[in-house]
LOFI-601025 format. One record per atom (N, C-alpha, C): residue in one letter; residue number from 1; z negated, x negated, y. Coordinates in steps of 0.2 Angstrom, whole numbers. Example, Ala and Ser with C-alpha at 12.3 -4.5 7.8 and 13.67 -1.06 7.14 Angstrom:
# residues 2
<node "A"; 1; <-39; -66; -28>>
<node "A"; 1; <-39; -62; -22>>
<node "A"; 1; <-39; -66; -16>>
<node "S"; 2; <-35; -64; -11>>
<node "S"; 2; <-36; -68; -5>>
<node "S"; 2; <-39; -64; 0>>
//
This chain:
# residues 201
<node "X"; 1; <8; 295; -95>>
<node "X"; 1; <13; 291; -96>>
<node "X"; 1; <14; 289; -104>>
<node "X"; 2; <19; 289; -108>>
<node "X"; 2; <21; 288; -115>>
<node "X"; 2; <25; 281; -115>>
<node "X"; 3; <23; 278; -118>>
<node "X"; 3; <28; 270; -120>>
<node "X"; 3; <28; 270; -127>>
<node "X"; 4; <34; 269; -129>>
<node "X"; 4; <37; 267; -137>>
<node "X"; 4; <36; 259; -137>>
<node "X"; 5; <34; 259; -143>>
<node "X"; 5; <32; 250; -145>>
<node "X"; 5; <33; 250; -153>>
<node "X"; 6; <36; 245; -155>>
<node "X"; 6; <40; 243; -161>>
<node "X"; 6; <33; 241; -165>>
<node "X"; 7; <30; 246; -169>>
<node "X"; 7; <25; 245; -174>>
<node "X"; 7; <20; 250; -172>>
<node "X"; 8; <19; 253; -167>>
<node "X"; 8; <15; 257; -166>>
<node "X"; 8; <20; 263; -162>>
<node "X"; 9; <18; 270; -165>>
<node "X"; 9; <22; 276; -165>>
<node "X"; 9; <21; 277; -157>>
<node "X"; 10; <17; 277; -154>>
<node "X"; 10; <16; 279; -147>>
<node "X"; 10; <10; 275; -143>>
<node "X"; 11; <12; 274; -137>>
<node "X"; 11; <5; 270; -132>>
<node "X"; 11; <6; 276; -127>>
<node "X"; 12; <-1; 279; -126>>
<node "X"; 12; <-2; 283; -120>>
<node "X"; 12; <-6; 281; -114>>
<node "X"; 13; <-3; 280; -109>>
<node "X"; 13; <-7; 277; -103>>
<node "X"; 13; <-9; 281; -99>>
<node "X"; 14; <-15; 281; -96>>
<node "X"; 14; <-19; 285; -92>>
<node "X"; 14; <-20; 280; -85>>
<node "X"; 15; <-16; 281; -80>>
<node "X"; 15; <-18; 276; -75>>
<node "X"; 15; <-22; 279; -70>>
<node "X"; 16; <-27; 275; -66>>
<node "X"; 16; <-30; 278; -61>>
<node "X"; 16; <-25; 281; -55>>
<node "X"; 17; <-19; 277; -53>>
<node "X"; 17; <-14; 279; -48>>
<node "X"; 17; <-9; 285; -52>>
<node "X"; 18; <-13; 290; -53>>
<node "X"; 18; <-8; 295; -57>>
<node "X"; 18; <-5; 299; -52>>
<node "X"; 19; <-6; 300; -46>>
<node "X"; 19; <-4; 305; -41>>
<node "X"; 19; <-4; 301; -34>>
<node "X"; 20; <0; 304; -31>>
<node "X"; 20; <0; 301; -23>>
<node "X"; 20; <-7; 302; -20>>
<node "X"; 21; <-9; 308; -21>>
<node "X"; 21; <-16; 310; -18>>
<node "X"; 21; <-20; 303; -19>>
<node "X"; 22; <-21; 302; -24>>
<node "X"; 22; <-27; 296; -26>>
<node "X"; 22; <-24; 289; -23>>
<node "X"; 23; <-17; 289; -23>>
<node "X"; 23; <-15; 282; -19>>
<node "X"; 23; <-16; 283; -13>>
<node "X"; 24; <-16; 288; -10>>
<node "X"; 24; <-17; 288; -3>>
<node "X"; 24; <-23; 288; -1>>
<node "X"; 25; <-28; 290; -5>>
<node "X"; 25; <-35; 290; -2>>
<node "X"; 25; <-38; 282; -3>>
<node "X"; 26; <-36; 279; -9>>
<node "X"; 26; <-37; 272; -9>>
<node "X"; 26; <-34; 268; -4>>
<node "X"; 27; <-28; 270; -2>>
<node "X"; 27; <-23; 266; 2>>
<node "X"; 27; <-28; 266; 10>>
<node "X"; 28; <-33; 270; 11>>
<node "X"; 28; <-35; 271; 17>>
<node "X"; 28; <-39; 265; 18>>
<node "X"; 29; <-42; 261; 13>>
<node "X"; 29; <-47; 255; 15>>
<node "X"; 29; <-42; 248; 16>>
<node "X"; 30; <-36; 248; 14>>
<node "X"; 30; <-32; 241; 18>>
<node "X"; 30; <-29; 243; 23>>
<node "X"; 31; <-28; 251; 24>>
<node "X"; 31; <-26; 251; 32>>
<node "X"; 31; <-30; 251; 36>>
<node "X"; 32; <-37; 251; 34>>
<node "X"; 32; <-42; 250; 38>>
<node "X"; 32; <-43; 244; 42>>
<node "X"; 33; <-42; 239; 36>>
<node "X"; 33; <-42; 233; 37>>
<node "X"; 33; <-36; 229; 41>>
<node "X"; 34; <-31; 234; 42>>
<node "X"; 34; <-25; 232; 46>>
<node "X"; 34; <-26; 234; 54>>
<node "X"; 35; <-29; 241; 54>>
<node "X"; 35; <-30; 243; 60>>
<node "X"; 35; <-34; 239; 64>>
<node "X"; 36; <-41; 237; 61>>
<node "X"; 36; <-45; 232; 63>>
<node "X"; 36; <-42; 226; 66>>
<node "X"; 37; <-38; 222; 62>>
<node "X"; 37; <-33; 217; 63>>
<node "X"; 37; <-29; 218; 70>>
<node "X"; 38; <-27; 223; 70>>
<node "X"; 38; <-22; 225; 75>>
<node "X"; 38; <-26; 226; 83>>
<node "X"; 39; <-32; 230; 81>>
<node "X"; 39; <-36; 229; 87>>
<node "X"; 39; <-39; 223; 90>>
<node "X"; 40; <-40; 218; 85>>
<node "X"; 40; <-42; 211; 87>>
<node "X"; 40; <-38; 208; 91>>
<node "X"; 41; <-31; 209; 89>>
<node "X"; 41; <-25; 205; 93>>
<node "X"; 41; <-25; 209; 99>>
<node "X"; 42; <-25; 216; 100>>
<node "X"; 42; <-24; 219; 107>>
<node "X"; 42; <-29; 216; 111>>
<node "X"; 43; <-35; 214; 108>>
<node "X"; 43; <-41; 213; 114>>
<node "X"; 43; <-40; 205; 117>>
<node "X"; 44; <-35; 202; 114>>
<node "X"; 44; <-33; 195; 118>>
<node "X"; 44; <-30; 198; 125>>
<node "X"; 45; <-27; 204; 124>>
<node "X"; 45; <-23; 205; 132>>
<node "X"; 45; <-29; 206; 136>>
<node "X"; 46; <-28; 203; 144>>
<node "X"; 46; <-31; 202; 150>>
<node "X"; 46; <-35; 208; 151>>
<node "X"; 47; <-33; 215; 150>>
<node "X"; 47; <-35; 222; 151>>
<node "X"; 47; <-42; 222; 148>>
<node "X"; 48; <-42; 219; 142>>
<node "X"; 48; <-49; 221; 138>>
<node "X"; 48; <-54; 217; 141>>
<node "X"; 49; <-52; 210; 145>>
<node "X"; 49; <-58; 208; 148>>
<node "X"; 49; <-62; 205; 143>>
<node "X"; 50; <-59; 202; 137>>
<node "X"; 50; <-64; 199; 131>>
<node "X"; 50; <-63; 192; 133>>
<node "X"; 51; <-68; 190; 130>>
<node "X"; 51; <-69; 181; 128>>
<node "X"; 51; <-63; 181; 123>>
<node "X"; 52; <-60; 174; 124>>
<node "X"; 52; <-56; 172; 117>>
<node "X"; 52; <-60; 173; 110>>
<node "X"; 53; <-66; 170; 111>>
<node "X"; 53; <-70; 169; 105>>
<node "X"; 53; <-72; 176; 102>>
<node "X"; 54; <-73; 181; 106>>
<node "X"; 54; <-75; 187; 104>>
<node "X"; 54; <-68; 191; 101>>
<node "X"; 55; <-63; 189; 104>>
<node "X"; 55; <-55; 192; 102>>
<node "X"; 55; <-55; 189; 94>>
<node "X"; 56; <-55; 183; 94>>
<node "X"; 56; <-52; 179; 89>>
<node "X"; 56; <-58; 180; 83>>
<node "X"; 57; <-64; 183; 84>>
<node "X"; 57; <-68; 185; 79>>
<node "X"; 57; <-66; 191; 76>>
<node "X"; 58; <-66; 196; 80>>
<node "X"; 58; <-63; 203; 78>>
<node "X"; 58; <-57; 203; 75>>
<node "X"; 59; <-52; 198; 75>>
<node "X"; 59; <-45; 197; 73>>
<node "X"; 59; <-47; 195; 66>>
<node "X"; 60; <-50; 189; 65>>
<node "X"; 60; <-52; 186; 60>>
<node "X"; 60; <-56; 191; 53>>
<node "X"; 61; <-60; 194; 57>>
<node "X"; 61; <-66; 199; 53>>
<node "X"; 61; <-61; 204; 49>>
<node "X"; 62; <-57; 206; 55>>
<node "X"; 62; <-52; 212; 53>>
<node "X"; 62; <-46; 209; 47>>
<node "X"; 63; <-43; 203; 48>>
<node "X"; 63; <-39; 201; 43>>
<node "X"; 63; <-43; 200; 36>>
<node "X"; 64; <-49; 197; 37>>
<node "X"; 64; <-52; 197; 30>>
<node "X"; 64; <-53; 203; 26>>
<node "X"; 65; <-55; 207; 30>>
<node "X"; 65; <-55; 215; 28>>
<node "X"; 65; <-49; 217; 24>>
<node "X"; 66; <-43; 216; 28>>
<node "X"; 66; <-37; 218; 26>>
<node "X"; 66; <-35; 214; 19>>
<node "X"; 67; <-36; 209; 19>>
<node "X"; 67; <-35; 205; 12>>
<node "X"; 67; <-39; 208; 7>>
<node "X"; 68; <-45; 207; 9>>
<node "X"; 68; <-50; 210; 3>>
<node "X"; 68; <-48; 217; 0>>
<node "X"; 69; <-47; 220; 4>>
<node "X"; 69; <-45; 228; 3>>
<node "X"; 69; <-39; 228; 0>>
<node "X"; 70; <-34; 224; 2>>
<node "X"; 70; <-27; 225; -2>>
<node "X"; 70; <-28; 222; -8>>
<node "X"; 71; <-32; 217; -10>>
<node "X"; 71; <-33; 215; -16>>
<node "X"; 71; <-37; 219; -21>>
<node "X"; 72; <-42; 223; -17>>
<node "X"; 72; <-45; 229; -22>>
<node "X"; 72; <-41; 234; -24>>
<node "X"; 73; <-37; 236; -20>>
<node "X"; 73; <-32; 241; -19>>
<node "X"; 73; <-27; 239; -26>>
<node "X"; 74; <-25; 233; -26>>
<node "X"; 74; <-19; 230; -30>>
<node "X"; 74; <-24; 231; -38>>
<node "X"; 75; <-30; 228; -38>>
<node "X"; 75; <-34; 228; -44>>
<node "X"; 75; <-35; 236; -47>>
<node "X"; 76; <-37; 240; -42>>
<node "X"; 76; <-38; 247; -45>>
<node "X"; 76; <-32; 250; -47>>
<node "X"; 77; <-26; 248; -45>>
<node "X"; 77; <-20; 250; -47>>
<node "X"; 77; <-18; 249; -55>>
<node "X"; 78; <-22; 243; -57>>
<node "X"; 78; <-21; 242; -64>>
<node "X"; 78; <-26; 245; -68>>
<node "X"; 79; <-30; 250; -65>>
<node "X"; 79; <-35; 253; -70>>
<node "X"; 79; <-33; 258; -74>>
<node "X"; 80; <-34; 258; -80>>
<node "X"; 80; <-30; 263; -85>>
<node "X"; 80; <-35; 264; -91>>
<node "X"; 81; <-33; 269; -94>>
<node "X"; 81; <-36; 271; -101>>
<node "X"; 81; <-29; 270; -106>>
<node "X"; 82; <-29; 267; -111>>
<node "X"; 82; <-23; 266; -115>>
<node "X"; 82; <-26; 268; -122>>
<node "X"; 83; <-21; 273; -125>>
<node "X"; 83; <-22; 276; -131>>
<node "X"; 83; <-17; 275; -135>>
<node "X"; 84; <-19; 273; -142>>
<node "X"; 84; <-15; 272; -148>>
<node "X"; 84; <-18; 275; -154>>
<node "X"; 85; <-14; 274; -159>>
<node "X"; 85; <-17; 278; -165>>
<node "X"; 85; <-22; 273; -168>>
<node "X"; 86; <-22; 267; -167>>
<node "X"; 86; <-27; 262; -168>>
<node "X"; 86; <-34; 261; -165>>
<node "X"; 87; <-33; 264; -158>>
<node "X"; 87; <-39; 264; -154>>
<node "X"; 87; <-39; 265; -148>>
<node "X"; 88; <-44; 264; -144>>
<node "X"; 88; <-43; 266; -137>>
<node "X"; 88; <-46; 260; -132>>
<node "X"; 89; <-41; 258; -126>>
<node "X"; 89; <-44; 253; -122>>
<node "X"; 89; <-46; 256; -116>>
<node "X"; 90; <-49; 252; -111>>
<node "X"; 90; <-50; 254; -105>>
<node "X"; 90; <-50; 247; -101>>
<node "X"; 91; <-45; 247; -94>>
<node "X"; 91; <-44; 241; -91>>
<node "X"; 91; <-46; 243; -83>>
<node "X"; 92; <-51; 239; -80>>
<node "X"; 92; <-54; 240; -74>>
<node "X"; 92; <-55; 233; -71>>
<node "X"; 93; <-55; 232; -66>>
<node "X"; 93; <-57; 227; -61>>
<node "X"; 93; <-63; 222; -64>>
<node "X"; 94; <-64; 217; -66>>
<node "X"; 94; <-69; 214; -69>>
<node "X"; 94; <-71; 213; -77>>
<node "X"; 95; <-67; 218; -80>>
<node "X"; 95; <-68; 218; -88>>
<node "X"; 95; <-64; 222; -91>>
<node "X"; 96; <-63; 223; -97>>
<node "X"; 96; <-58; 225; -102>>
<node "X"; 96; <-63; 228; -109>>
<node "X"; 97; <-61; 233; -111>>
<node "X"; 97; <-65; 234; -118>>
<node "X"; 97; <-60; 238; -122>>
<node "X"; 98; <-62; 237; -128>>
<node "X"; 98; <-58; 240; -133>>
<node "X"; 98; <-61; 243; -140>>
<node "X"; 99; <-60; 248; -143>>
<node "X"; 99; <-64; 251; -149>>
<node "X"; 99; <-58; 254; -154>>
<node "X"; 100; <-59; 252; -160>>
<node "X"; 100; <-54; 257; -165>>
<node "X"; 100; <-58; 264; -165>>
<node "X"; 101; <-54; 269; -166>>
<node "X"; 101; <-56; 276; -166>>
<node "X"; 101; <-62; 276; -171>>
<node "X"; 102; <-62; 274; -178>>
<node "X"; 102; <-68; 273; -183>>
<node "X"; 102; <-73; 272; -181>>
<node "X"; 103; <-73; 268; -176>>
<node "X"; 103; <-80; 265; -173>>
<node "X"; 103; <-84; 270; -168>>
<node "X"; 104; <-80; 275; -166>>
<node "X"; 104; <-83; 279; -162>>
<node "X"; 104; <-87; 285; -165>>
<node "X"; 105; <-94; 286; -163>>
<node "X"; 105; <-98; 290; -166>>
<node "X"; 105; <-98; 297; -164>>
<node "X"; 106; <-100; 298; -158>>
<node "X"; 106; <-99; 304; -154>>
<node "X"; 106; <-97; 304; -146>>
<node "X"; 107; <-97; 308; -144>>
<node "X"; 107; <-97; 309; -136>>
<node "X"; 107; <-103; 310; -133>>
<node "X"; 108; <-105; 307; -128>>
<node "X"; 108; <-112; 308; -124>>
<node "X"; 108; <-112; 307; -117>>
<node "X"; 109; <-117; 310; -113>>
<node "X"; 109; <-118; 307; -106>>
<node "X"; 109; <-124; 302; -107>>
<node "X"; 110; <-124; 297; -103>>
<node "X"; 110; <-129; 294; -101>>
<node "X"; 110; <-130; 291; -95>>
<node "X"; 111; <-135; 289; -92>>
<node "X"; 111; <-137; 285; -86>>
<node "X"; 111; <-138; 277; -86>>
<node "X"; 112; <-134; 275; -84>>
<node "X"; 112; <-134; 266; -84>>
<node "X"; 112; <-139; 264; -78>>
<node "X"; 113; <-140; 257; -79>>
<node "X"; 113; <-143; 253; -74>>
<node "X"; 113; <-151; 257; -73>>
<node "X"; 114; <-154; 258; -76>>
<node "X"; 114; <-161; 262; -76>>
<node "X"; 114; <-164; 258; -71>>
<node "X"; 115; <-169; 261; -65>>
<node "X"; 115; <-173; 257; -60>>
<node "X"; 115; <-167; 255; -54>>
<node "X"; 116; <-160; 259; -54>>
<node "X"; 116; <-157; 256; -48>>
<node "X"; 116; <-155; 263; -46>>
<node "X"; 117; <-152; 262; -40>>
<node "X"; 117; <-149; 269; -37>>
<node "X"; 117; <-143; 272; -41>>
<node "X"; 118; <-139; 267; -45>>
<node "X"; 118; <-135; 269; -50>>
<node "X"; 118; <-137; 274; -56>>
<node "X"; 119; <-144; 273; -56>>
<node "X"; 119; <-146; 277; -63>>
<node "X"; 119; <-146; 285; -60>>
<node "X"; 120; <-145; 287; -54>>
<node "X"; 120; <-144; 295; -54>>
<node "X"; 120; <-136; 297; -56>>
<node "X"; 121; <-131; 293; -56>>
<node "X"; 121; <-125; 295; -59>>
<node "X"; 121; <-126; 295; -66>>
<node "X"; 122; <-122; 301; -68>>
<node "X"; 122; <-122; 302; -75>>
<node "X"; 122; <-115; 302; -78>>
<node "X"; 123; <-114; 298; -83>>
<node "X"; 123; <-107; 295; -85>>
<node "X"; 123; <-107; 300; -92>>
<node "X"; 124; <-99; 301; -94>>
<node "X"; 124; <-99; 302; -100>>
<node "X"; 124; <-93; 296; -104>>
<node "X"; 125; <-96; 297; -110>>
<node "X"; 125; <-93; 291; -114>>
<node "X"; 125; <-94; 292; -121>>
<node "X"; 126; <-89; 287; -126>>
<node "X"; 126; <-88; 288; -132>>
<node "X"; 126; <-95; 282; -133>>
<node "X"; 127; <-100; 284; -138>>
<node "X"; 127; <-105; 282; -142>>
<node "X"; 127; <-102; 277; -148>>
<node "X"; 128; <-103; 271; -149>>
<node "X"; 128; <-100; 268; -154>>
<node "X"; 128; <-106; 266; -159>>
<node "X"; 129; <-102; 265; -165>>
<node "X"; 129; <-108; 263; -171>>
<node "X"; 129; <-108; 256; -170>>
<node "X"; 130; <-104; 251; -169>>
<node "X"; 130; <-105; 244; -168>>
<node "X"; 130; <-104; 242; -161>>
<node "X"; 131; <-108; 239; -159>>
<node "X"; 131; <-107; 235; -151>>
<node "X"; 131; <-101; 231; -151>>
<node "X"; 132; <-101; 231; -145>>
<node "X"; 132; <-93; 225; -142>>
<node "X"; 132; <-96; 219; -144>>
<node "X"; 133; <-90; 215; -147>>
<node "X"; 133; <-91; 208; -148>>
<node "X"; 133; <-89; 205; -141>>
<node "X"; 134; <-92; 201; -139>>
<node "X"; 134; <-92; 197; -132>>
<node "X"; 134; <-90; 191; -132>>
<node "X"; 135; <-85; 189; -128>>
<node "X"; 135; <-82; 183; -129>>
<node "X"; 135; <-76; 181; -131>>
<node "X"; 136; <-73; 186; -135>>
<node "X"; 136; <-67; 187; -139>>
<node "X"; 136; <-61; 190; -135>>
<node "X"; 137; <-56; 188; -134>>
<node "X"; 137; <-50; 190; -132>>
<node "X"; 137; <-48; 197; -133>>
<node "X"; 138; <-47; 202; -129>>
<node "X"; 138; <-45; 209; -130>>
<node "X"; 138; <-40; 209; -136>>
<node "X"; 139; <-34; 206; -136>>
<node "X"; 139; <-29; 205; -141>>
<node "X"; 139; <-31; 203; -148>>
<node "X"; 140; <-36; 200; -148>>
<node "X"; 140; <-40; 198; -154>>
<node "X"; 140; <-43; 202; -157>>
<node "X"; 141; <-46; 205; -152>>
<node "X"; 141; <-52; 212; -155>>
<node "X"; 141; <-47; 217; -158>>
<node "X"; 142; <-40; 218; -155>>
<node "X"; 142; <-37; 223; -157>>
<node "X"; 142; <-33; 221; -164>>
<node "X"; 143; <-32; 215; -164>>
<node "X"; 143; <-27; 212; -171>>
<node "X"; 143; <-33; 213; -175>>
<node "X"; 144; <-39; 212; -175>>
<node "X"; 144; <-44; 211; -179>>
<node "X"; 144; <-47; 219; -180>>
<node "X"; 145; <-47; 223; -176>>
<node "X"; 145; <-50; 230; -177>>
<node "X"; 145; <-56; 231; -175>>
<node "X"; 146; <-59; 227; -172>>
<node "X"; 146; <-65; 226; -171>>
<node "X"; 146; <-67; 227; -163>>
<node "X"; 147; <-73; 231; -162>>
<node "X"; 147; <-74; 231; -153>>
<node "X"; 147; <-75; 225; -150>>
<node "X"; 148; <-72; 226; -144>>
<node "X"; 148; <-73; 219; -141>>
<node "X"; 148; <-73; 221; -132>>
<node "X"; 149; <-76; 218; -129>>
<node "X"; 149; <-79; 217; -122>>
<node "X"; 149; <-76; 210; -119>>
<node "X"; 150; <-72; 210; -114>>
<node "X"; 150; <-69; 204; -112>>
<node "X"; 150; <-70; 205; -103>>
<node "X"; 151; <-75; 201; -101>>
<node "X"; 151; <-75; 200; -94>>
<node "X"; 151; <-72; 195; -89>>
<node "X"; 152; <-71; 196; -83>>
<node "X"; 152; <-68; 191; -79>>
<node "X"; 152; <-74; 186; -78>>
<node "X"; 153; <-71; 179; -75>>
<node "X"; 153; <-76; 174; -74>>
<node "X"; 153; <-80; 176; -68>>
<node "X"; 154; <-81; 180; -64>>
<node "X"; 154; <-85; 182; -59>>
<node "X"; 154; <-89; 188; -62>>
<node "X"; 155; <-88; 192; -67>>
<node "X"; 155; <-92; 197; -69>>
<node "X"; 155; <-95; 195; -76>>
<node "X"; 156; <-102; 192; -75>>
<node "X"; 156; <-107; 190; -80>>
<node "X"; 156; <-108; 195; -87>>
<node "X"; 157; <-106; 195; -92>>
<node "X"; 157; <-107; 197; -97>>
<node "X"; 157; <-113; 203; -97>>
<node "X"; 158; <-119; 199; -96>>
<node "X"; 158; <-125; 204; -95>>
<node "X"; 158; <-126; 209; -91>>
<node "X"; 159; <-122; 210; -85>>
<node "X"; 159; <-121; 215; -80>>
<node "X"; 159; <-117; 221; -84>>
<node "X"; 160; <-115; 221; -91>>
<node "X"; 160; <-111; 226; -95>>
<node "X"; 160; <-117; 228; -100>>
<node "X"; 161; <-123; 226; -100>>
<node "X"; 161; <-127; 228; -104>>
<node "X"; 161; <-128; 236; -106>>
<node "X"; 162; <-126; 241; -100>>
<node "X"; 162; <-128; 247; -101>>
<node "X"; 162; <-121; 250; -106>>
<node "X"; 163; <-116; 246; -106>>
<node "X"; 163; <-109; 248; -110>>
<node "X"; 163; <-108; 244; -116>>
<node "X"; 164; <-116; 242; -118>>
<node "X"; 164; <-114; 237; -125>>
<node "X"; 164; <-110; 242; -131>>
<node "X"; 165; <-112; 248; -132>>
<node "X"; 165; <-111; 252; -136>>
<node "X"; 165; <-108; 258; -134>>
<node "X"; 166; <-104; 258; -128>>
<node "X"; 166; <-101; 264; -125>>
<node "X"; 166; <-94; 262; -122>>
<node "X"; 167; <-89; 268; -122>>
<node "X"; 167; <-83; 267; -117>>
<node "X"; 167; <-83; 272; -115>>
<node "X"; 168; <-83; 272; -107>>
<node "X"; 168; <-84; 277; -103>>
<node "X"; 168; <-77; 282; -103>>
<node "X"; 169; <-78; 288; -103>>
<node "X"; 169; <-73; 292; -101>>
<node "X"; 169; <-72; 295; -94>>
<node "X"; 170; <-67; 292; -89>>
<node "X"; 170; <-67; 291; -83>>
<node "X"; 170; <-63; 297; -80>>
<node "X"; 171; <-67; 301; -77>>
<node "X"; 171; <-64; 308; -76>>
<node "X"; 171; <-60; 308; -70>>
<node "X"; 172; <-61; 302; -66>>
<node "X"; 172; <-55; 302; -61>>
<node "X"; 172; <-48; 300; -64>>
<node "X"; 173; <-48; 298; -69>>
<node "X"; 173; <-41; 295; -73>>
<node "X"; 173; <-40; 302; -77>>
<node "X"; 174; <-44; 304; -81>>
<node "X"; 174; <-42; 310; -86>>
<node "X"; 174; <-43; 317; -83>>
<node "X"; 175; <-47; 317; -79>>
<node "X"; 175; <-48; 325; -75>>
<node "X"; 175; <-56; 326; -79>>
<node "X"; 176; <-58; 332; -75>>
<node "X"; 176; <-64; 334; -76>>
<node "X"; 176; <-65; 339; -82>>
<node "X"; 177; <-58; 342; -84>>
<node "X"; 177; <-58; 346; -90>>
<node "X"; 177; <-53; 343; -94>>
<node "X"; 178; <-55; 337; -96>>
<node "X"; 178; <-51; 333; -99>>
<node "X"; 178; <-49; 335; -107>>
<node "X"; 179; <-55; 337; -110>>
<node "X"; 179; <-54; 341; -116>>
<node "X"; 179; <-48; 345; -117>>
<node "X"; 180; <-46; 348; -113>>
<node "X"; 180; <-41; 353; -113>>
<node "X"; 180; <-34; 351; -110>>
<node "X"; 181; <-33; 343; -109>>
<node "X"; 181; <-27; 340; -106>>
<node "X"; 181; <-24; 335; -112>>
<node "X"; 182; <-20; 331; -110>>
<node "X"; 182; <-16; 327; -113>>
<node "X"; 182; <-22; 322; -117>>
<node "X"; 183; <-26; 320; -113>>
<node "X"; 183; <-31; 316; -116>>
<node "X"; 183; <-35; 318; -121>>
<node "X"; 184; <-38; 323; -120>>
<node "X"; 184; <-41; 327; -125>>
<node "X"; 184; <-37; 329; -132>>
<node "X"; 185; <-31; 330; -130>>
<node "X"; 185; <-27; 331; -136>>
<node "X"; 185; <-26; 325; -141>>
<node "X"; 186; <-25; 319; -136>>
<node "X"; 186; <-24; 313; -142>>
<node "X"; 186; <-32; 311; -144>>
<node "X"; 187; <-37; 313; -141>>
<node "X"; 187; <-44; 312; -145>>
<node "X"; 187; <-44; 316; -151>>
<node "X"; 188; <-42; 322; -151>>
<node "X"; 188; <-43; 327; -156>>
<node "X"; 188; <-38; 324; -160>>
<node "X"; 189; <-32; 320; -159>>
<node "X"; 189; <-27; 319; -164>>
<node "X"; 189; <-30; 312; -168>>
<node "X"; 190; <-33; 309; -165>>
<node "X"; 190; <-36; 302; -168>>
<node "X"; 190; <-43; 303; -170>>
<node "X"; 191; <-47; 305; -167>>
<node "X"; 191; <-53; 308; -169>>
<node "X"; 191; <-56; 313; -168>>
<node "X"; 192; <-54; 318; -172>>
<node "X"; 192; <-56; 325; -172>>
<node "X"; 192; <-64; 326; -174>>
<node "X"; 193; <-67; 321; -176>>
<node "X"; 193; <-74; 324; -178>>
<node "X"; 193; <-79; 323; -172>>
<node "X"; 194; <-76; 320; -167>>
<node "X"; 194; <-79; 320; -161>>
<node "X"; 194; <-81; 328; -157>>
<node "X"; 195; <-76; 331; -160>>
<node "X"; 195; <-77; 340; -156>>
<node "X"; 195; <-80; 343; -162>>
<node "X"; 196; <-83; 340; -167>>
<node "X"; 196; <-86; 345; -172>>
<node "X"; 196; <-93; 345; -170>>
<node "X"; 197; <-96; 342; -166>>
<node "X"; 197; <-104; 340; -163>>
<node "X"; 197; <-105; 342; -157>>
<node "X"; 198; <-109; 343; -154>>
<node "X"; 198; <-112; 345; -147>>
<node "X"; 198; <-113; 338; -144>>
<node "X"; 199; <-112; 338; -138>>
<node "X"; 199; <-113; 330; -133>>
<node "X"; 199; <-119; 329; -134>>
<node "X"; 200; <-122; 324; -133>>
<node "X"; 200; <-128; 321; -134>>
<node "X"; 200; <-129; 319; -125>>
<node "X"; 201; <-136; 319; -124>>
<node "X"; 201; <-137; 315; -118>>
<node "X"; 201; <-144; 309; -118>>
//
């Protein structure tokens, strides 16, 4: 998605919900909560021979599941990578990060959270010269052209330590072969030096 903005030639937005396939897959979870709630309501019928307490518990559990999954679906709908001539930003539930292009050193793969199950997953991302400034608003970081990491109140900044000097390249957003796509063209345009060296791990 390309957005024109006064003072900036172009803003390229790469959303998570870029296709109906992704939307449909993620919509499964709110629908699961809805079906669970509907089943709980049906158990109030005499033919199920359930006690009112059991039926109420099933219904309330399904309702809570439906609400939480709907909120998660809405939050994921705002997940996106935003590219401008000044830098790149990543928005996702729990945190937002931004870095100017000049702060990106190279492209590398890495394994975050050593000693946990998440360590088996390999991420690809931009390695930064300067670590993120924590505690600063994203808008201020953009205005001052400094890398900034802004977290929500429920997501402590220390949990983002593995990404202190990295900005992830999310393949589900940009595609597995992103180097040949629109996102790759943007990176080549604003940070061509990143393709003059091999990836690091």
